[in-house]
mmCIF file of the C-alpha atoms, coordinates in Angstrom:
data_MODEL
# 
_entry.id   MODEL 
# 
loop_
_atom_site.group_PDB 
_atom_site.id 
_atom_site.type_symbol 
_atom_site.label_atom_id 
_atom_site.label_alt_id 
_atom_site.label_comp_id 
_atom_site.label_asym_id 
_atom_site.label_entity_id 
_atom_site.label_seq_id 
_atom_site.pdbx_PDB_ins_code 
_atom_site.Cartn_x 
_atom_site.Cartn_y 
_atom_site.Cartn_z 
_atom_site.occupancy 
_atom_site.B_iso_or_equiv 
_atom_site.pdbx_formal_charge 
_atom_site.auth_seq_id 
_atom_site.auth_comp_id 
_atom_site.auth_asym_id 
_atom_site.auth_atom_id 
_atom_site.pdbx_PDB_model_num 
ATOM 1  C CA . MET A 1 1  ? 121.321 118.596 84.194  1.00 0.00 ? 1  MET A CA 1 
ATOM 2  C CA . THR A 1 2  ? 117.636 118.225 84.989  1.00 0.00 ? 2  THR A CA 1 
ATOM 3  C CA . ASP A 1 3  ? 116.835 116.382 88.220  1.00 0.00 ? 3  ASP A CA 1 
ATOM 4  C CA . ILE A 1 4  ? 113.613 114.356 87.825  1.00 0.00 ? 4  ILE A CA 1 
ATOM 5  C CA . LEU A 1 5  ? 111.977 112.497 90.696  1.00 0.00 ? 5  LEU A CA 1 
ATOM 6  C CA . ILE A 1 6  ? 108.854 110.335 90.609  1.00 0.00 ? 6  ILE A CA 1 
ATOM 7  C CA . ARG A 1 7  ? 107.434 109.670 94.066  1.00 0.00 ? 7  ARG A CA 1 
ATOM 8  C CA . PRO A 1 8  ? 104.128 109.061 95.868  1.00 0.00 ? 8  PRO A CA 1 
ATOM 9  C CA . LEU A 1 9  ? 101.737 111.999 95.779  1.00 0.00 ? 9  LEU A CA 1 
ATOM 10 C CA . ARG A 1 10 ? 101.053 113.436 99.226  1.00 0.00 ? 10 ARG A CA 1 
ATOM 11 C CA . GLU A 1 11 ? 97.549  114.380 100.281 1.00 0.00 ? 11 GLU A CA 1 
ATOM 12 C CA . SER A 1 12 ? 98.808  117.915 100.973 1.00 0.00 ? 12 SER A CA 1 
ATOM 13 C CA . GLU A 1 13 ? 99.704  118.225 97.254  1.00 0.00 ? 13 GLU A CA 1 
ATOM 14 C CA . ILE A 1 14 ? 96.240  117.436 95.851  1.00 0.00 ? 14 ILE A CA 1 
ATOM 15 C CA . SER A 1 15 ? 95.398  121.083 95.170  1.00 0.00 ? 15 SER A CA 1 
ATOM 16 C CA . LYS A 1 16 ? 98.735  121.585 93.371  1.00 0.00 ? 16 LYS A CA 1 
ATOM 17 C CA . ALA A 1 17 ? 98.165  118.447 91.294  1.00 0.00 ? 17 ALA A CA 1 
ATOM 18 C CA . ASP A 1 18 ? 94.596  119.536 90.527  1.00 0.00 ? 18 ASP A CA 1 
ATOM 19 C CA . HIS A 1 19 ? 95.791  122.941 89.332  1.00 0.00 ? 19 HIS A CA 1 
ATOM 20 C CA . ILE A 1 20 ? 98.325  121.355 86.973  1.00 0.00 ? 20 ILE A CA 1 
ATOM 21 C CA . PHE A 1 21 ? 95.716  118.837 85.751  1.00 0.00 ? 21 PHE A CA 1 
ATOM 22 C CA . ARG A 1 22 ? 93.257  121.600 84.838  1.00 0.00 ? 22 ARG A CA 1 
ATOM 23 C CA . LEU A 1 23 ? 95.873  123.838 83.264  1.00 0.00 ? 23 LEU A CA 1 
ATOM 24 C CA . ALA A 1 24 ? 97.611  121.097 81.293  1.00 0.00 ? 24 ALA A CA 1 
ATOM 25 C CA . SER A 1 25 ? 94.569  119.255 79.962  1.00 0.00 ? 25 SER A CA 1 
ATOM 26 C CA . ARG A 1 26 ? 92.698  122.364 78.851  1.00 0.00 ? 26 ARG A CA 1 
ATOM 27 C CA . THR A 1 27 ? 95.766  124.201 77.553  1.00 0.00 ? 27 THR A CA 1 
ATOM 28 C CA . PHE A 1 28 ? 96.446  121.175 75.350  1.00 0.00 ? 28 PHE A CA 1 
ATOM 29 C CA . ILE A 1 29 ? 93.136  121.635 73.506  1.00 0.00 ? 29 ILE A CA 1 
ATOM 30 C CA . GLY A 1 30 ? 93.462  125.423 73.425  1.00 0.00 ? 30 GLY A CA 1 
ATOM 31 C CA . LEU A 1 31 ? 90.708  126.746 75.686  1.00 0.00 ? 31 LEU A CA 1 
ATOM 32 C CA . GLN A 1 32 ? 90.882  130.440 76.480  1.00 0.00 ? 32 GLN A CA 1 
ATOM 33 C CA . TYR A 1 33 ? 90.256  129.966 80.235  1.00 0.00 ? 33 TYR A CA 1 
ATOM 34 C CA . PRO A 1 34 ? 91.721  126.541 80.983  1.00 0.00 ? 34 PRO A CA 1 
ATOM 35 C CA . LEU A 1 35 ? 91.451  126.659 84.781  1.00 0.00 ? 35 LEU A CA 1 
ATOM 36 C CA . THR A 1 36 ? 87.670  127.055 84.797  1.00 0.00 ? 36 THR A CA 1 
ATOM 37 C CA . PHE A 1 37 ? 86.693  124.273 82.385  1.00 0.00 ? 37 PHE A CA 1 
ATOM 38 C CA . TYR A 1 38 ? 86.010  121.445 84.848  1.00 0.00 ? 38 TYR A CA 1 
ATOM 39 C CA . GLY A 1 39 ? 84.236  123.664 87.365  1.00 0.00 ? 39 GLY A CA 1 
ATOM 40 C CA . ASP A 1 40 ? 84.175  121.995 90.768  1.00 0.00 ? 40 ASP A CA 1 
ATOM 41 C CA . ALA A 1 41 ? 84.696  118.422 89.516  1.00 0.00 ? 41 ALA A CA 1 
ATOM 42 C CA . GLY A 1 42 ? 87.165  116.599 91.746  1.00 0.00 ? 42 GLY A CA 1 
ATOM 43 C CA . PHE A 1 43 ? 89.077  114.409 89.310  1.00 0.00 ? 43 PHE A CA 1 
ATOM 44 C CA . ILE A 1 44 ? 92.363  114.455 91.222  1.00 0.00 ? 44 ILE A CA 1 
ATOM 45 C CA . ARG A 1 45 ? 91.015  114.266 94.782  1.00 0.00 ? 45 ARG A CA 1 
ATOM 46 C CA . THR A 1 46 ? 88.718  111.340 93.992  1.00 0.00 ? 46 THR A CA 1 
ATOM 47 C CA . ARG A 1 47 ? 91.473  109.360 92.298  1.00 0.00 ? 47 ARG A CA 1 
ATOM 48 C CA . PHE A 1 48 ? 93.824  109.997 95.209  1.00 0.00 ? 48 PHE A CA 1 
ATOM 49 C CA . MET A 1 49 ? 91.226  109.015 97.824  1.00 0.00 ? 49 MET A CA 1 
ATOM 50 C CA . ALA A 1 50 ? 90.299  105.848 95.881  1.00 0.00 ? 50 ALA A CA 1 
ATOM 51 C CA . ASN A 1 51 ? 93.902  104.632 95.736  1.00 0.00 ? 51 ASN A CA 1 
ATOM 52 C CA . PRO A 1 52 ? 96.569  106.734 97.477  1.00 0.00 ? 52 PRO A CA 1 
ATOM 53 C CA . SER A 1 53 ? 99.235  104.105 96.753  1.00 0.00 ? 53 SER A CA 1 
ATOM 54 C CA . GLY A 1 54 ? 98.546  104.483 93.011  1.00 0.00 ? 54 GLY A CA 1 
ATOM 55 C CA . SER A 1 55 ? 98.973  108.276 93.067  1.00 0.00 ? 55 SER A CA 1 
ATOM 56 C CA . PHE A 1 56 ? 102.298 109.693 91.916  1.00 0.00 ? 56 PHE A CA 1 
ATOM 57 C CA . ALA A 1 57 ? 103.931 113.104 91.739  1.00 0.00 ? 57 ALA A CA 1 
ATOM 58 C CA . ALA A 1 58 ? 106.680 114.225 89.399  1.00 0.00 ? 58 ALA A CA 1 
ATOM 59 C CA . GLU A 1 59 ? 109.260 116.752 90.505  1.00 0.00 ? 59 GLU A CA 1 
ATOM 60 C CA . VAL A 1 60 ? 111.628 118.590 88.199  1.00 0.00 ? 60 VAL A CA 1 
ATOM 61 C CA . ASN A 1 61 ? 114.515 120.312 89.937  1.00 0.00 ? 61 ASN A CA 1 
ATOM 62 C CA . GLY A 1 62 ? 112.652 120.070 93.256  1.00 0.00 ? 62 GLY A CA 1 
ATOM 63 C CA . GLU A 1 63 ? 109.401 121.636 91.975  1.00 0.00 ? 63 GLU A CA 1 
ATOM 64 C CA . HIS A 1 64 ? 106.058 119.866 91.598  1.00 0.00 ? 64 HIS A CA 1 
ATOM 65 C CA . ALA A 1 65 ? 105.740 119.267 87.854  1.00 0.00 ? 65 ALA A CA 1 
ATOM 66 C CA . GLY A 1 66 ? 102.891 116.824 87.352  1.00 0.00 ? 66 GLY A CA 1 
ATOM 67 C CA . SER A 1 67 ? 101.045 113.751 88.484  1.00 0.00 ? 67 SER A CA 1 
ATOM 68 C CA . ASN A 1 68 ? 99.775  110.381 87.392  1.00 0.00 ? 68 ASN A CA 1 
ATOM 69 C CA . PHE A 1 69 ? 97.334  107.835 88.774  1.00 0.00 ? 69 PHE A CA 1 
ATOM 70 C CA . VAL A 1 70 ? 97.109  104.085 88.305  1.00 0.00 ? 70 VAL A CA 1 
ATOM 71 C CA . ALA A 1 71 ? 94.387  101.652 89.325  1.00 0.00 ? 71 ALA A CA 1 
ATOM 72 C CA . ASN A 1 72 ? 93.551  98.006  88.881  1.00 0.00 ? 72 ASN A CA 1 
ATOM 73 C CA . TRP A 1 73 ? 89.866  97.448  88.167  1.00 0.00 ? 73 TRP A CA 1 
ATOM 74 C CA . GLY A 1 74 ? 89.572  93.681  88.055  1.00 0.00 ? 74 GLY A CA 1 
ATOM 75 C CA . SER A 1 75 ? 91.458  92.563  84.970  1.00 0.00 ? 75 SER A CA 1 
ATOM 76 C CA . VAL A 1 76 ? 91.777  96.116  83.595  1.00 0.00 ? 76 VAL A CA 1 
ATOM 77 C CA . GLY A 1 77 ? 94.654  98.460  84.364  1.00 0.00 ? 77 GLY A CA 1 
ATOM 78 C CA . ILE A 1 78 ? 93.880  102.188 84.325  1.00 0.00 ? 78 ILE A CA 1 
ATOM 79 C CA . PHE A 1 79 ? 96.685  104.711 83.718  1.00 0.00 ? 79 PHE A CA 1 
ATOM 80 C CA . GLY A 1 80 ? 95.908  108.389 84.164  1.00 0.00 ? 80 GLY A CA 1 
ATOM 81 C CA . PRO A 1 81 ? 95.228  111.116 84.072  1.00 0.00 ? 81 PRO A CA 1 
ATOM 82 C CA . LEU A 1 82 ? 98.866  111.878 83.423  1.00 0.00 ? 82 LEU A CA 1 
ATOM 83 C CA . THR A 1 83 ? 99.570  115.596 83.438  1.00 0.00 ? 83 THR A CA 1 
ATOM 84 C CA . ILE A 1 84 ? 102.646 117.809 83.341  1.00 0.00 ? 84 ILE A CA 1 
ATOM 85 C CA . ARG A 1 85 ? 102.967 121.580 83.668  1.00 0.00 ? 85 ARG A CA 1 
ATOM 86 C CA . PRO A 1 86 ? 102.686 123.138 80.198  1.00 0.00 ? 86 PRO A CA 1 
ATOM 87 C CA . ASP A 1 87 ? 105.661 125.432 80.816  1.00 0.00 ? 87 ASP A CA 1 
ATOM 88 C CA . ILE A 1 88 ? 108.019 122.445 81.067  1.00 0.00 ? 88 ILE A CA 1 
ATOM 89 C CA . SER A 1 89 ? 106.372 120.140 78.568  1.00 0.00 ? 89 SER A CA 1 
ATOM 90 C CA . THR A 1 90 ? 108.434 119.452 75.461  1.00 0.00 ? 90 THR A CA 1 
ATOM 91 C CA . ARG A 1 91 ? 105.358 118.869 73.335  1.00 0.00 ? 91 ARG A CA 1 
ATOM 92 C CA . SER A 1 92 ? 104.412 121.848 71.188  1.00 0.00 ? 92 SER A CA 1 
# 
């Protein structure tokens, strides 16, 4: 049985979440070097710092597996980026 846990993302996990974000989003569209695509852009860190309580980590069997971010901008709800490690994703 797979043990899945969704919990708040810790600041100490930002680099892990950033790595998965870069790998997952660029692997999805098939880039040859997915980890270098965004350069030094800080998508994950800035979202975490803007709203730590809206930053979530996913664990699968005790290992960091992905992250998601939510925010409320006035009357608009923002969901994402949602990323999961490609090696455990069921999407082909």
